[in-house]
LOMI-787151 format. One record per atom (N, C-alpha, C): x, y, z; residue number from 0. Coordinates in steps of 0.1 Angstrom, whole numbers, padded with zeros to 4 digits. Last residue first. Example, Ala and Ser with C-alpha at 12.3 -4.5 7.8 and 13.67 -1.06 7.14 Angstrom:
REM residues 2
((0128,-0022,0071),1)
((0137,-0011,0071),1)
((0129,0000,0079),1)
((0132,-0057,0078),0)
((0123,-0045,0078),0)
((0132,-0033,0078),0)
This chain:
REM residues 181
((-0137,-0396,0693),180)
((-0150,-0393,0696),180)
((-0155,-0384,0688),180)
((-0122,-0423,0677),179)
((-0121,-0409,0679),179)
((-0135,-0405,0681),179)
((-0114,-0454,0693),178)
((-0121,-0447,0683),178)
((-0119,-0434,0686),178)
((-0111,-0489,0697),177)
((-0104,-0477,0697),177)
((-0110,-0466,0686),177)
((-0120,-0519,0714),176)
((-0124,-0507,0705),176)
((-0116,-0496,0705),176)
((-0113,-0538,0731),175)
((-0119,-0542,0719),175)
((-0123,-0530,0710),175)
((-0091,-0548,0756),174)
((-0093,-0537,0748),174)
((-0102,-0544,0734),174)
((-0101,-0566,0784),173)
((-0095,-0566,0771),173)
((-0100,-0556,0763),173)
((-0097,-0581,0814),172)
((-0103,-0571,0808),172)
((-0093,-0568,0795),172)
((-0103,-0616,0825),171)
((-0095,-0605,0824),171)
((-0105,-0592,0817),171)
((-0105,-0651,0819),170)
((-0109,-0640,0825),170)
((-0098,-0628,0825),170)
((-0098,-0674,0804),169)
((-0097,-0662,0796),169)
((-0103,-0650,0803),169)
((-0088,-0701,0811),168)
((-0086,-0691,0819),168)
((-0088,-0678,0811),168)
((-0087,-0720,0789),167)
((-0096,-0723,0799),167)
((-0098,-0710,0809),167)
((-0068,-0708,0772),166)
((-0082,-0715,0765),166)
((-0092,-0716,0777),166)
((-0048,-0706,0785),165)
((-0053,-0693,0781),165)
((-0068,-0697,0777),165)
((-0037,-0721,0815),164)
((-0040,-0723,0800),164)
((-0050,-0712,0796),164)
((-0014,-0702,0835),163)
((-0024,-0711,0834),163)
((-0029,-0709,0819),163)
((0008,-0684,0836),162)
((0010,-0696,0842),162)
((-0004,-0704,0841),162)
((-0012,-0652,0842),161)
((0003,-0660,0839),161)
((0001,-0673,0845),161)
((-0034,-0631,0832),160)
((-0032,-0642,0840),160)
((-0020,-0650,0834),160)
((-0036,-0596,0833),159)
((-0033,-0609,0824),159)
((-0029,-0618,0834),159)
((-0044,-0572,0845),158)
((-0054,-0583,0846),158)
((-0050,-0596,0837),158)
((-0026,-0554,0836),157)
((-0026,-0558,0849),157)
((-0035,-0570,0854),157)
((-0032,-0550,0810),156)
((-0018,-0559,0814),156)
((-0018,-0562,0828),156)
((-0055,-0535,0807),155)
((-0055,-0549,0802),155)
((-0043,-0557,0808),155)
((-0044,-0513,0821),154)
((-0056,-0520,0829),154)
((-0055,-0533,0822),154)
((-0023,-0506,0802),153)
((-0020,-0509,0816),153)
((-0033,-0515,0823),153)
((-0039,-0499,0781),152)
((-0029,-0511,0778),152)
((-0028,-0513,0793),152)
((-0054,-0476,0791),151)
((-0061,-0487,0785),151)
((-0052,-0502,0785),151)
((-0031,-0459,0796),150)
((-0040,-0464,0806),150)
((-0048,-0475,0802),150)
((-0021,-0456,0770),149)
((-0013,-0462,0779),149)
((-0021,-0468,0791),149)
((-0043,-0444,0756),148)
((-0036,-0457,0752),148)
((-0030,-0464,0763),148)
((-0041,-0420,0770),147)
((-0054,-0428,0769),147)
((-0049,-0442,0766),147)
((-0016,-0410,0767),146)
((-0020,-0412,0779),146)
((-0032,-0421,0779),146)
((-0016,-0406,0738),145)
((-0005,-0414,0744),145)
((-0010,-0417,0759),145)
((-0037,-0389,0730),144)
((-0038,-0404,0728),144)
((-0027,-0414,0734),144)
((-0052,-0367,0749),143)
((-0037,-0371,0747),143)
((-0039,-0386,0743),143)
((-0080,-0364,0757),142)
((-0075,-0359,0746),142)
((-0059,-0363,0740),142)
((-0100,-0391,0765),141)
((-0090,-0380,0769),141)
((-0086,-0374,0757),141)
((-0112,-0423,0783),140)
((-0113,-0410,0773),140)
((-0104,-0401,0775),140)
((-0123,-0455,0784),139)
((-0110,-0447,0789),139)
((-0112,-0434,0777),139)
((-0147,-0477,0799),138)
((-0143,-0467,0787),138)
((-0133,-0456,0794),138)
((-0156,-0509,0803),137)
((-0147,-0498,0808),137)
((-0144,-0489,0798),137)
((-0185,-0528,0804),136)
((-0174,-0520,0798),136)
((-0168,-0510,0804),136)
((-0204,-0542,0817),135)
((-0191,-0549,0815),135)
((-0181,-0541,0807),135)
((-0215,-0513,0834),134)
((-0218,-0528,0833),134)
((-0206,-0534,0832),134)
((-0195,-0490,0829),133)
((-0208,-0490,0828),133)
((-0211,-0505,0823),133)
((-0170,-0469,0842),132)
((-0173,-0483,0842),132)
((-0190,-0483,0839),132)
((-0145,-0446,0830),131)
((-0159,-0448,0834),131)
((-0163,-0462,0833),131)
((-0119,-0422,0832),130)
((-0124,-0437,0831),130)
((-0138,-0439,0837),130)
((-0100,-0397,0816),129)
((-0114,-0401,0823),129)
((-0115,-0414,0822),129)
((-0072,-0378,0819),128)
((-0079,-0391,0812),128)
((-0090,-0394,0824),128)
((-0061,-0357,0830),127)
((-0065,-0355,0817),127)
((-0070,-0368,0809),127)
((-0036,-0375,0849),126)
((-0044,-0363,0847),126)
((-0048,-0361,0833),126)
((-0036,-0412,0848),125)
((-0030,-0399,0846),125)
((-0040,-0387,0846),125)
((-0045,-0437,0871),124)
((-0049,-0429,0858),124)
((-0043,-0414,0859),124)
((-0030,-0466,0879),123)
((-0031,-0452,0882),123)
((-0036,-0445,0871),123)
((-0047,-0496,0890),122)
((-0038,-0489,0879),122)
((-0042,-0474,0880),122)
((-0043,-0524,0912),121)
((-0046,-0510,0908),121)
((-0040,-0503,0897),121)
((-0058,-0552,0926),120)
((-0050,-0549,0915),120)
((-0053,-0533,0912),120)
((-0060,-0567,0956),119)
((-0068,-0559,0948),119)
((-0057,-0553,0938),119)
((-0064,-0601,0964),118)
((-0054,-0590,0962),118)
((-0062,-0581,0952),118)
((-0080,-0624,0964),117)
((-0083,-0614,0973),117)
((-0073,-0600,0971),117)
((-0090,-0639,0933),116)
((-0080,-0634,0944),116)
((-0086,-0625,0953),116)
((-0110,-0649,0916),115)
((-0111,-0654,0930),115)
((-0100,-0647,0939),115)
((-0101,-0640,0891),114)
((-0100,-0655,0893),114)
((-0100,-0658,0908),114)
((-0103,-0610,0907),113)
((-0098,-0616,0893),113)
((-0095,-0632,0896),113)
((-0111,-0596,0928),112)
((-0116,-0606,0925),112)
((-0115,-0615,0913),112)
((-0110,-0560,0915),111)
((-0109,-0570,0925),111)
((-0117,-0583,0921),111)
((-0092,-0532,0907),110)
((-0099,-0544,0901),110)
((-0098,-0554,0910),110)
((-0095,-0496,0905),109)
((-0093,-0509,0914),109)
((-0101,-0520,0907),109)
((-0080,-0468,0891),108)
((-0090,-0479,0889),108)
((-0087,-0492,0897),108)
((-0072,-0435,0906),107)
((-0070,-0446,0897),107)
((-0084,-0457,0895),107)
((-0079,-0411,0919),106)
((-0065,-0415,0913),106)
((-0063,-0426,0906),106)
((-0106,-0425,0935),105)
((-0097,-0411,0934),105)
((-0084,-0417,0929),105)
((-0118,-0452,0914),104)
((-0116,-0445,0927),104)
((-0107,-0433,0923),104)
((-0139,-0472,0897),103)
((-0132,-0460,0896),103)
((-0129,-0453,0909),103)
((-0138,-0509,0900),102)
((-0143,-0494,0905),102)
((-0133,-0485,0901),102)
((-0148,-0541,0890),101)
((-0139,-0527,0886),101)
((-0147,-0517,0892),101)
((-0148,-0572,0896),100)
((-0153,-0561,0901),100)
((-0143,-0551,0898),100)
((-0157,-0605,0880),99)
((-0145,-0592,0884),99)
((-0152,-0579,0887),99)
((-0169,-0635,0893),98)
((-0172,-0618,0887),98)
((-0161,-0609,0892),98)
((-0150,-0662,0883),97)
((-0156,-0654,0895),97)
((-0157,-0640,0890),97)
((-0150,-0678,0856),96)
((-0149,-0682,0870),96)
((-0157,-0673,0881),96)
((-0152,-0660,0834),95)
((-0159,-0672,0835),95)
((-0159,-0679,0848),95)
((-0152,-0626,0823),94)
((-0150,-0635,0833),94)
((-0158,-0650,0831),94)
((-0142,-0595,0810),93)
((-0147,-0610,0805),93)
((-0144,-0618,0818),93)
((-0149,-0566,0804),92)
((-0146,-0572,0815),92)
((-0152,-0587,0810),92)
((-0135,-0545,0776),91)
((-0146,-0554,0779),91)
((-0141,-0563,0791),91)
((-0128,-0511,0767),90)
((-0125,-0526,0771),90)
((-0138,-0532,0777),90)
((-0124,-0486,0743),89)
((-0132,-0494,0752),89)
((-0126,-0507,0754),89)
((-0110,-0454,0742),88)
((-0107,-0469,0744),88)
((-0119,-0474,0750),88)
((-0112,-0422,0725),87)
((-0118,-0432,0734),87)
((-0115,-0446,0731),87)
((-0101,-0390,0724),86)
((-0099,-0402,0720),86)
((-0107,-0410,0729),86)
((-0109,-0357,0706),85)
((-0107,-0365,0716),85)
((-0105,-0379,0712),85)
((-0117,-0332,0689),84)
((-0125,-0345,0689),84)
((-0121,-0353,0703),84)
((-0095,-0313,0692),83)
((-0108,-0309,0685),83)
((-0120,-0321,0688),83)
((-0072,-0323,0705),82)
((-0080,-0311,0708),82)
((-0093,-0307,0704),82)
((-0069,-0347,0688),81)
((-0074,-0349,0703),81)
((-0078,-0337,0709),81)
((-0061,-0337,0664),80)
((-0074,-0345,0667),80)
((-0078,-0347,0679),80)
((-0037,-0325,0671),79)
((-0048,-0318,0665),79)
((-0063,-0324,0667),79)
((-0023,-0349,0682),78)
((-0025,-0337,0690),78)
((-0037,-0328,0684),78)
((-0021,-0362,0655),77)
((-0030,-0368,0667),77)
((-0033,-0357,0678),77)
((-0004,-0344,0641),76)
((-0018,-0346,0636),76)
((-0027,-0352,0647),76)
((0019,-0346,0658),75)
((0011,-0334,0656),75)
((-0003,-0335,0650),75)
((0025,-0372,0652),74)
((0022,-0369,0664),74)
((0013,-0356,0663),74)
((0030,-0371,0623),73)
((0019,-0380,0629),73)
((0015,-0377,0643),73)
((0051,-0356,0623),72)
((0042,-0351,0616),72)
((0029,-0358,0622),72)
((0070,-0372,0635),71)
((0065,-0360,0642),71)
((0052,-0353,0637),71)
((0073,-0394,0618),70)
((0066,-0394,0629),70)
((0063,-0382,0637),70)
((0084,-0380,0595),69)
((0070,-0385,0593),69)
((0064,-0388,0607),69)
((0109,-0373,0606),68)
((0101,-0363,0602),68)
((0089,-0369,0601),68)
((0119,-0398,0613),67)
((0115,-0390,0624),67)
((0106,-0377,0620),67)
((0126,-0410,0590),66)
((0114,-0414,0596),66)
((0111,-0406,0607),66)
((0146,-0392,0581),65)
((0134,-0391,0574),65)
((0123,-0399,0582),65)
((0164,-0398,0602),64)
((0158,-0384,0603),64)
((0146,-0384,0594),64)
((0169,-0424,0595),63)
((0162,-0422,0606),63)
((0158,-0408,0608),63)
((0183,-0420,0571),62)
((0171,-0427,0570),62)
((0163,-0426,0583),62)
((0193,-0385,0571),61)
((0197,-0401,0572),61)
((0182,-0408,0571),61)
((0190,-0356,0550),60)
((0185,-0364,0562),60)
((0192,-0380,0560),60)
((0197,-0329,0539),59)
((0205,-0340,0538),59)
((0203,-0351,0550),59)
((0173,-0314,0562),58)
((0184,-0312,0550),58)
((0192,-0324,0551),58)
((0139,-0315,0571),57)
((0153,-0320,0573),57)
((0160,-0320,0560),57)
((0108,-0303,0587),56)
((0118,-0307,0577),56)
((0132,-0310,0580),56)
((0076,-0297,0591),55)
((0086,-0303,0597),55)
((0097,-0306,0586),55)
((0055,-0269,0597),54)
((0063,-0275,0586),54)
((0074,-0283,0594),54)
((0019,-0263,0599),53)
((0032,-0266,0605),53)
((0042,-0273,0595),53)
((0001,-0235,0589),52)
((0006,-0249,0586),52)
((0018,-0249,0596),52)
((-0005,-0208,0585),51)
((-0015,-0218,0590),51)
((-0010,-0234,0590),51)
((0020,-0198,0575),50)
((0007,-0197,0568),50)
((-0004,-0208,0572),50)
((0041,-0217,0595),49)
((0040,-0208,0585),49)
((0027,-0209,0578),49)
((0065,-0228,0617),48)
((0051,-0224,0616),48)
((0050,-0215,0605),48)
((0088,-0257,0622),47)
((0084,-0242,0620),47)
((0069,-0240,0617),47)
((0115,-0276,0629),46)
((0099,-0275,0631),46)
((0096,-0261,0632),46)
((0139,-0299,0617),45)
((0135,-0283,0620),45)
((0119,-0282,0620),45)
((0162,-0322,0625),44)
((0148,-0319,0623),44)
((0145,-0306,0628),44)
((0185,-0330,0640),43)
((0186,-0329,0624),43)
((0171,-0325,0619),43)
((0172,-0349,0665),42)
((0182,-0341,0660),42)
((0181,-0341,0645),42)
((0146,-0348,0686),41)
((0149,-0351,0672),41)
((0159,-0342,0667),41)
((0143,-0340,0713),40)
((0151,-0354,0710),40)
((0154,-0355,0694),40)
((0126,-0321,0713),39)
((0139,-0317,0713),39)
((0149,-0329,0712),39)
((0097,-0320,0711),38)
((0105,-0327,0701),38)
((0119,-0324,0701),38)
((0073,-0317,0734),37)
((0088,-0311,0731),37)
((0094,-0323,0722),37)
((0040,-0307,0735),36)
((0050,-0318,0732),36)
((0064,-0313,0729),36)
((0008,-0298,0747),35)
((0021,-0294,0744),35)
((0032,-0307,0745),35)
((-0026,-0291,0744),34)
((-0016,-0303,0744),34)
((-0003,-0296,0741),34)
((-0057,-0282,0757),33)
((-0043,-0277,0752),33)
((-0033,-0288,0754),33)
((-0092,-0287,0747),32)
((-0082,-0283,0757),32)
((-0069,-0280,0750),32)
((-0112,-0287,0730),31)
((-0114,-0297,0742),31)
((-0102,-0295,0751),31)
((-0109,-0266,0711),30)
((-0121,-0265,0722),30)
((-0120,-0276,0731),30)
((-0072,-0262,0714),29)
((-0083,-0263,0706),29)
((-0097,-0263,0716),29)
((-0036,-0257,0708),28)
((-0048,-0254,0716),28)
((-0062,-0255,0707),28)
((-0006,-0271,0709),27)
((-0018,-0269,0701),27)
((-0029,-0267,0712),27)
((0029,-0264,0708),26)
((0017,-0262,0716),26)
((0004,-0261,0706),26)
((0061,-0280,0707),25)
((0048,-0276,0698),25)
((0037,-0276,0708),25)
((0093,-0271,0707),24)
((0082,-0273,0716),24)
((0069,-0269,0706),24)
((0115,-0266,0694),23)
((0113,-0279,0694),23)
((0098,-0281,0701),23)
((0109,-0232,0690),22)
((0121,-0241,0690),22)
((0116,-0257,0687),22)
((0077,-0232,0694),21)
((0087,-0223,0700),21)
((0100,-0232,0701),21)
((0047,-0227,0678),20)
((0061,-0237,0679),20)
((0071,-0227,0683),20)
((0012,-0232,0682),19)
((0024,-0224,0686),19)
((0039,-0232,0685),19)
((-0019,-0231,0669),18)
((-0008,-0239,0671),18)
((0004,-0230,0673),18)
((-0054,-0234,0674),17)
((-0042,-0224,0673),17)
((-0030,-0234,0678),17)
((-0085,-0241,0659),16)
((-0072,-0247,0663),16)
((-0062,-0237,0664),16)
((-0104,-0229,0643),15)
((-0107,-0233,0656),15)
((-0096,-0239,0666),15)
((-0094,-0245,0614),14)
((-0101,-0234,0618),14)
((-0104,-0239,0634),14)
((-0062,-0267,0614),13)
((-0078,-0264,0610),13)
((-0084,-0250,0618),13)
((-0033,-0266,0599),12)
((-0039,-0265,0612),12)
((-0052,-0258,0611),12)
((-0016,-0294,0582),11)
((-0025,-0284,0582),11)
((-0033,-0281,0596),11)
((0016,-0300,0580),10)
((0005,-0304,0590),10)
((-0003,-0292,0588),10)
((0040,-0313,0557),9)
((0034,-0301,0562),9)
((0020,-0308,0570),9)
((0073,-0325,0558),8)
((0059,-0328,0557),8)
((0052,-0314,0564),8)
((0104,-0332,0538),7)
((0095,-0324,0547),7)
((0082,-0330,0546),7)
((0140,-0333,0530),6)
((0126,-0341,0531),6)
((0116,-0333,0540),6)
((0168,-0333,0507),5)
((0157,-0325,0515),5)
((0143,-0335,0515),5)
((0183,-0348,0495),4)
((0190,-0334,0498),4)
((0178,-0330,0509),4)
((0192,-0383,0497),3)
((0183,-0373,0494),3)
((0188,-0358,0500),3)
((0220,-0398,0482),2)
((0213,-0394,0495),2)
((0205,-0382,0492),2)
((0230,-0427,0463),1)
((0225,-0413,0464),1)
((0218,-0408,0476),1)
((0254,-0449,0463),0)
((0241,-0446,0466),0)
((0239,-0433,0469),0)
């Protein structure tokens, strides 16, 4: 079986965005903020910058290294989208039995009265992520897609009801939209 000699991906850096590559550390700066990510874990992959583009390449790559080249390119594209436009996840508060109360407090989100429980469920919100509650919608926004998605998933996970029939007890907070702002 023949092995590829070379694989690469180029990521175009648009106007108004500056990119800096130092070894395996990639810093992207744009109108909405700055993101940095270390790809030092990617063995056999070289990241460089040339002519307004970021080049990710690997010589004599294994299947894993080929996949890693594509993954790093996708991460860098998401970083560029984040610093130029940002990401937004929308969640819907759904209750059949008891009205769920969602409050944004310092450092996190508090969820009370889920199926009548007295216990308060809390989700920490990392820096750089903004959570707002308007009516039955919870909106999570930020420039780092990993932090925004993880916060939304954590809110959904903390309200998951276990040990009851999902058809009857559909109470919870659910992600219904992912979008670029």
